[in-house]
C-alpha positions as YAML, in Angstrom:
chain: A
units: angstrom
residues:
- id: 1
  name: MET
  ca: [-13.95, 16.30, -32.52]
- id: 2
  name: ARG
  ca: [-15.46, 15.35, -35.56]
- id: 3
  name: THR
  ca: [-16.78, 11.38, -35.87]
- id: 4
  name: ASP
  ca: [-19.45, 11.71, -38.06]
- id: 5
  name: ALA
  ca: [-17.70, 9.84, -41.04]
- id: 6
  name: ALA
  ca: [-20.38, 13.25, -42.96]
- id: 7
  name: GLU
  ca: [-18.30, 15.42, -41.40]
- id: 8
  name: VAL
  ca: [-14.75, 13.45, -42.08]
- id: 9
  name: LEU
  ca: [-15.45, 13.53, -45.77]
- id: 10
  name: GLU
  ca: [-16.22, 17.08, -45.98]
- id: 11
  name: SER
  ca: [-13.04, 17.67, -43.73]
- id: 12
  name: ALA
  ca: [-10.76, 15.04, -45.71]
- id: 13
  name: ILE
  ca: [-11.52, 15.61, -49.53]
- id: 14
  name: PRO
  ca: [-9.06, 18.86, -50.03]
- id: 15
  name: ILE
  ca: [-6.47, 17.36, -47.58]
- id: 16
  name: LEU
  ca: [-6.60, 14.14, -50.73]
- id: 17
  name: ALA
  ca: [-6.37, 16.94, -53.47]
- id: 18
  name: LYS
  ca: [-3.94, 18.74, -52.43]
- id: 19
  name: ASP
  ca: [-2.25, 15.96, -51.02]
- id: 20
  name: ARG
  ca: [-2.61, 12.18, -53.77]
- id: 21
  name: ALA
  ca: [-0.04, 10.50, -51.27]
- id: 22
  name: ALA
  ca: [-1.63, 12.04, -47.69]
- id: 23
  name: SER
  ca: [-1.79, 9.24, -45.39]
- id: 24
  name: MET
  ca: [-4.74, 8.29, -43.09]
- id: 25
  name: GLN
  ca: [-2.17, 9.60, -39.70]
- id: 26
  name: ALA
  ca: [-1.97, 12.62, -42.01]
- id: 27
  name: ILE
  ca: [-5.97, 12.75, -42.83]
- id: 28
  name: ALA
  ca: [-6.59, 12.28, -39.41]
- id: 29
  name: ALA
  ca: [-4.64, 14.50, -37.68]
- id: 30
  name: HIS
  ca: [-5.32, 17.21, -40.67]
- id: 31
  name: VAL
  ca: [-9.27, 16.21, -39.74]
- id: 32
  name: GLY
  ca: [-8.24, 16.87, -36.43]
- id: 33
  name: ILE
  ca: [-9.48, 13.43, -35.09]
- id: 34
  name: SER
  ca: [-7.03, 10.12, -34.10]
- id: 35
  name: ARG
  ca: [-5.74, 7.82, -36.92]
- id: 36
  name: ALA
  ca: [-7.65, 5.11, -34.38]
- id: 37
  name: THR
  ca: [-10.87, 6.96, -35.25]
- id: 38
  name: LEU
  ca: [-10.44, 7.74, -39.04]
- id: 39
  name: VAL
  ca: [-9.94, 4.23, -39.06]
- id: 40
  name: ARG
  ca: [-13.31, 3.14, -37.10]
- id: 41
  name: LEU
  ca: [-14.85, 5.23, -39.42]
- id: 42
  name: PHE
  ca: [-13.12, 4.16, -42.63]
- id: 43
  name: PRO
  ca: [-10.97, 0.51, -42.20]
- id: 44
  name: THR
  ca: [-8.49, 1.49, -44.85]
- id: 45
  name: ARG
  ca: [-7.39, 4.19, -47.02]
- id: 46
  name: GLN
  ca: [-9.16, 2.53, -49.67]
- id: 47
  name: ASP
  ca: [-12.47, 2.47, -48.16]
- id: 48
  name: LEU
  ca: [-11.62, 6.64, -47.29]
- id: 49
  name: VAL
  ca: [-11.04, 7.73, -50.42]
- id: 50
  name: GLN
  ca: [-13.85, 5.52, -52.03]
- id: 51
  name: ALA
  ca: [-16.33, 6.82, -49.59]
- id: 52
  name: MET
  ca: [-14.95, 10.30, -50.20]
- id: 53
  name: ALA
  ca: [-15.81, 9.29, -54.43]
- id: 54
  name: GLU
  ca: [-19.08, 8.10, -53.76]
- id: 55
  name: LYS
  ca: [-20.01, 11.78, -51.79]
- id: 56
  name: ILE
  ca: [-18.94, 13.39, -54.41]
- id: 57
  name: LEU
  ca: [-21.20, 11.53, -56.82]
- id: 58
  name: ASP
  ca: [-23.94, 11.88, -54.34]
- id: 59
  name: ASP
  ca: [-23.57, 15.53, -54.68]
- id: 60
  name: CYS
  ca: [-23.45, 16.13, -58.07]
- id: 61
  name: ASP
  ca: [-25.92, 13.89, -58.38]
- id: 62
  name: ARG
  ca: [-27.98, 16.12, -56.43]
- id: 63
  name: THR
  ca: [-26.62, 19.44, -58.20]
- id: 64
  name: LEU
  ca: [-27.46, 17.76, -61.54]
- id: 65
  name: THR
  ca: [-31.14, 16.65, -60.66]
- id: 66
  name: ARG
  ca: [-32.40, 19.86, -58.87]
- id: 67
  name: ALA
  ca: [-30.97, 21.74, -62.38]
- id: 68
  name: GLU
  ca: [-32.82, 19.69, -64.49]
- id: 69
  name: ALA
  ca: [-36.43, 18.77, -62.67]
- id: 70
  name: ASP
  ca: [-35.66, 23.34, -63.31]
- id: 71
  name: THR
  ca: [-37.88, 25.02, -65.77]
- id: 72
  name: ALA
  ca: [-36.72, 28.68, -64.74]
- id: 73
  name: PRO
  ca: [-34.86, 29.96, -67.53]
- id: 74
  name: MET
  ca: [-31.72, 28.90, -68.42]
- id: 75
  name: GLU
  ca: [-28.78, 31.36, -66.81]
- id: 76
  name: GLN
  ca: [-30.72, 31.41, -64.08]
- id: 77
  name: ILE
  ca: [-30.40, 27.55, -63.97]
- id: 78
  name: LEU
  ca: [-26.66, 27.83, -64.99]
- id: 79
  name: THR
  ca: [-26.21, 30.16, -61.98]
- id: 80
  name: ALA
  ca: [-27.55, 27.97, -60.01]
- id: 81
  name: LEU
  ca: [-25.52, 24.94, -61.00]
- id: 82
  name: ILE
  ca: [-21.96, 27.04, -60.93]
- id: 83
  name: ALA
  ca: [-23.00, 28.06, -57.20]
- id: 84
  name: ASP
  ca: [-22.76, 24.46, -56.08]
- id: 85
  name: TYR
  ca: [-19.62, 24.45, -58.06]
- id: 86
  name: PRO
  ca: [-17.68, 22.38, -55.38]
- id: 87
  name: PRO
  ca: [-19.26, 18.62, -56.26]
- id: 88
  name: PHE
  ca: [-17.92, 19.19, -60.07]
- id: 89
  name: ALA
  ca: [-14.80, 20.74, -58.84]
- id: 90
  name: GLN
  ca: [-13.86, 17.86, -56.74]
- id: 91
  name: LEU
  ca: [-15.30, 15.75, -59.16]
- id: 92
  name: TRP
  ca: [-12.78, 16.44, -62.04]
- id: 93
  name: ASN
  ca: [-10.13, 16.74, -59.25]
- id: 94
  name: LEU
  ca: [-10.45, 13.46, -57.41]
- id: 95
  name: VAL
  ca: [-12.80, 10.34, -58.67]
- id: 96
  name: TYR
  ca: [-11.46, 10.76, -62.19]
- id: 97
  name: VAL
  ca: [-7.64, 10.70, -61.53]
- id: 98
  name: GLU
  ca: [-7.27, 8.78, -57.79]
- id: 99
  name: PRO
  ca: [-5.82, 5.22, -58.66]
- id: 100
  name: ASP
  ca: [-9.20, 3.86, -55.73]
- id: 101
  name: VAL
  ca: [-11.81, 5.00, -57.67]
- id: 102
  name: LEU
  ca: [-10.54, 4.28, -61.05]
- id: 103
  name: GLY
  ca: [-10.60, 0.63, -60.60]
- id: 104
  name: VAL
  ca: [-13.77, 0.77, -59.27]
- id: 105
  name: PRO
  ca: [-16.41, 0.28, -62.36]
- id: 106
  name: LYS
  ca: [-19.49, 1.14, -60.08]
- id: 107
  name: ALA
  ca: [-18.13, 5.01, -59.32]
- id: 108
  name: SER
  ca: [-16.18, 5.70, -62.71]
- id: 109
  name: LYS
  ca: [-19.05, 4.47, -64.57]
- id: 110
  name: ARG
  ca: [-21.30, 6.52, -62.30]
- id: 111
  name: ALA
  ca: [-19.26, 9.39, -63.12]
- id: 112
  name: GLU
  ca: [-19.26, 8.63, -66.59]
- id: 113
  name: LYS
  ca: [-23.06, 8.94, -66.06]
- id: 114
  name: ILE
  ca: [-22.82, 12.52, -64.70]
- id: 115
  name: PHE
  ca: [-20.42, 14.58, -66.71]
- id: 116
  name: SER
  ca: [-23.18, 13.15, -70.10]
- id: 117
  name: ARG
  ca: [-25.41, 14.88, -67.91]
- id: 118
  name: THR
  ca: [-23.52, 17.77, -67.75]
- id: 119
  name: VAL
  ca: [-23.55, 17.74, -70.71]
- id: 120
  name: LYS
  ca: [-26.88, 17.82, -71.39]
- id: 121
  name: LEU
  ca: [-27.48, 20.56, -69.72]
- id: 122
  name: ILE
  ca: [-24.94, 22.73, -71.57]
- id: 123
  name: LYS
  ca: [-26.16, 21.26, -74.72]
- id: 124
  name: ARG
  ca: [-29.61, 23.15, -72.65]
- id: 125
  name: GLY
  ca: [-27.65, 26.24, -72.71]
- id: 126
  name: GLN
  ca: [-26.09, 26.04, -75.90]
- id: 127
  name: ASP
  ca: [-29.97, 25.52, -77.56]
- id: 128
  name: ALA
  ca: [-31.03, 28.72, -75.13]
- id: 129
  name: GLY
  ca: [-28.55, 30.00, -77.23]
- id: 130
  name: LEU
  ca: [-26.61, 31.10, -73.81]
- id: 131
  name: LEU
  ca: [-23.58, 29.04, -74.83]
- id: 132
  name: ARG
  ca: [-21.93, 28.88, -77.71]
- id: 133
  name: LYS
  ca: [-23.18, 26.11, -80.48]
- id: 134
  name: ASP
  ca: [-19.76, 26.13, -82.69]
- id: 135
  name: MET
  ca: [-18.35, 24.46, -80.11]
- id: 136
  name: PRO
  ca: [-19.23, 20.60, -78.76]
- id: 137
  name: ALA
  ca: [-20.76, 20.89, -75.60]
- id: 138
  name: THR
  ca: [-18.29, 18.40, -74.41]
- id: 139
  name: TRP
  ca: [-15.94, 20.79, -74.41]
- id: 140
  name: LEU
  ca: [-17.51, 23.01, -72.47]
- id: 141
  name: ALA
  ca: [-18.49, 20.65, -69.84]
- id: 142
  name: SER
  ca: [-15.61, 19.80, -69.61]
- id: 143
  name: THR
  ca: [-14.59, 23.45, -69.63]
- id: 144
  name: PHE
  ca: [-16.73, 23.84, -67.09]
- id: 145
  name: CYS
  ca: [-15.59, 21.46, -64.36]
- id: 146
  name: GLY
  ca: [-11.98, 22.99, -65.11]
- id: 147
  name: LEU
  ca: [-12.96, 25.50, -64.15]
- id: 148
  name: ALA
  ca: [-14.32, 24.44, -61.28]
- id: 149
  name: GLU
  ca: [-11.49, 22.74, -60.60]
- id: 150
  name: THR
  ca: [-8.91, 25.59, -60.63]
- id: 151
  name: ALA
  ca: [-11.73, 27.46, -58.45]
- id: 152
  name: TRP
  ca: [-11.77, 25.55, -56.07]
- id: 153
  name: GLU
  ca: [-7.80, 25.15, -55.54]
- id: 154
  name: LEU
  ca: [-7.60, 28.73, -55.76]
- id: 155
  name: THR
  ca: [-9.31, 28.79, -53.05]
- id: 156
  name: LEU
  ca: [-8.93, 26.52, -50.79]
- id: 157
  name: GLU
  ca: [-5.44, 27.85, -51.44]
- id: 158
  name: GLY
  ca: [-6.89, 30.62, -50.30]
- id: 159
  name: ASP
  ca: [-5.71, 33.12, -53.25]
- id: 160
  name: MET
  ca: [-9.86, 33.74, -54.22]
- id: 161
  name: GLY
  ca: [-12.58, 34.53, -52.02]
- id: 162
  name: SER
  ca: [-15.46, 31.19, -51.97]
- id: 163
  name: ARG
  ca: [-17.76, 33.60, -52.55]
- id: 164
  name: GLN
  ca: [-16.10, 34.36, -56.10]
- id: 165
  name: ALA
  ca: [-15.51, 32.02, -56.89]
- id: 166
  name: PRO
  ca: [-18.76, 31.23, -58.98]
- id: 167
  name: ASP
  ca: [-19.07, 34.74, -60.24]
- id: 168
  name: PHE
  ca: [-15.99, 34.38, -61.69]
- id: 169
  name: ILE
  ca: [-16.45, 30.82, -63.55]
- id: 170
  name: ILE
  ca: [-19.66, 31.91, -64.73]
- id: 171
  name: SER
  ca: [-17.89, 35.00, -66.14]
- id: 172
  name: ILE
  ca: [-15.44, 33.39, -68.25]
- id: 173
  name: LEU
  ca: [-18.26, 30.23, -69.61]
- id: 174
  name: LEU
  ca: [-20.57, 32.63, -70.36]
- id: 175
  name: HIS
  ca: [-18.04, 35.47, -71.59]
- id: 176
  name: GLY
  ca: [-14.61, 33.94, -72.33]
- id: 177
  name: ALA
  ca: [-11.98, 35.47, -71.13]
- id: 178
  name: ALA
  ca: [-11.39, 38.17, -73.98]
- id: 179
  name: ALA
  ca: [-11.04, 41.98, -72.43]
...
């Protein structure tokens, strides 16, 4: 039985992504714990959703901090960033659209900062000649997050292998969808 808050969050994030209306009972059942255990860890659904948001934001922050500090060629930096795509998918999927999170200014401000950092990293890719300069970096950063979300959802649904996803994201981001 999972009773560690971090493990519960890890398991609960995909459930809420698939069903925004999932009750505490349904989330507990999918995670494999009792509702009482879930409520002991997160007394309200809003507490659970906000803890999910914090975890997602922390994961994005760690991934970006590694990428920003990396002095490798930009292609390797982007490849490493994309290999760690799930938090960005979750950011796009949950943090930007979940009402319990959007009502929390702290989480919204952190999400905005993370997106701004993602845009700066994309600009570095443009400056290195790796990414197109004829499109705004904001567009390309949004594209990355959208591709990450799509790949994560397809992986959750079993329509894509988890090891395929980063390759597909990098391929579309660097080469587009042209044949």
